[in-house]
C-alpha positions as CSV (number, residue, x, y, z in Angstrom):
1,M,1.2,13.3,-35.6
2,N,3.3,11.1,-33.9
3,L,2.9,9.7,-30.0
4,N,4.1,13.3,-28.0
5,E,1.5,15.1,-29.7
6,F,-1.2,12.3,-29.5
7,L,-0.7,11.9,-25.6
8,H,-0.8,15.1,-24.8
9,M,-4.1,15.7,-26.5
10,G,-3.3,19.0,-27.6
11,G,-3.4,20.6,-24.4
12,Y,-6.2,18.9,-23.2
13,A,-3.5,15.7,-21.9
14,A,-5.1,16.0,-18.1
15,Y,-9.0,16.5,-18.8
16,V,-9.1,13.2,-21.5
17,W,-6.1,10.5,-19.6
18,S,-8.7,11.6,-16.3
19,S,-11.9,11.1,-18.4
20,Y,-10.8,7.5,-19.9
21,G,-9.9,6.5,-15.8
22,L,-12.7,7.3,-14.5
23,A,-14.3,5.4,-17.2
24,A,-11.9,2.3,-16.4
25,V,-12.7,2.9,-12.9
26,V,-16.7,3.4,-13.7
27,L,-16.0,-0.8,-16.0
28,A,-14.5,-2.2,-13.1
29,A,-17.1,-1.0,-10.7
30,N,-20.4,-2.3,-12.9
31,V,-18.8,-6.6,-13.6
32,L,-16.6,-6.6,-9.6
33,A,-19.3,-5.3,-7.1
34,P,-22.4,-7.5,-8.8
35,M,-19.1,-10.6,-8.6
36,R,-19.0,-9.4,-4.7
37,Q,-22.0,-9.6,-4.1
38,R,-22.9,-13.1,-5.6
39,R,-19.8,-14.7,-3.0
40,R,-21.1,-12.2,-0.1
41,L,-25.6,-14.1,-1.3
42,L,-23.9,-17.7,-1.5
43,R,-21.5,-17.3,1.5
44,R,-25.2,-16.5,4.0
45,L,-27.1,-19.2,2.2
46,A,-24.4,-21.8,2.7
47,Q,-24.5,-20.2,6.5
48,R,-28.6,-20.3,6.9
49,E,-28.8,-23.9,5.3
50,R,-26.1,-25.0,7.7
51,R,-28.3,-23.4,10.7
52,A,-31.4,-24.8,9.1
53,R,-29.5,-29.0,9.7
54,R,-28.4,-28.2,13.2
55,N,-32.0,-26.8,14.2
56,P,-34.7,-28.4,12.9
């Protein structure tokens, strides 16, 4: 089996490689989404704390 045959995947390359790509996107989203939410939450909490300090 040479590299060209491997990449062609027996005629199913479009399905196989798009599946790999979609899986990679989902995995990346599963890592990045909680990071973004955490950053947003920390920013909101900091704003609330600043407001609470200004208005005792």
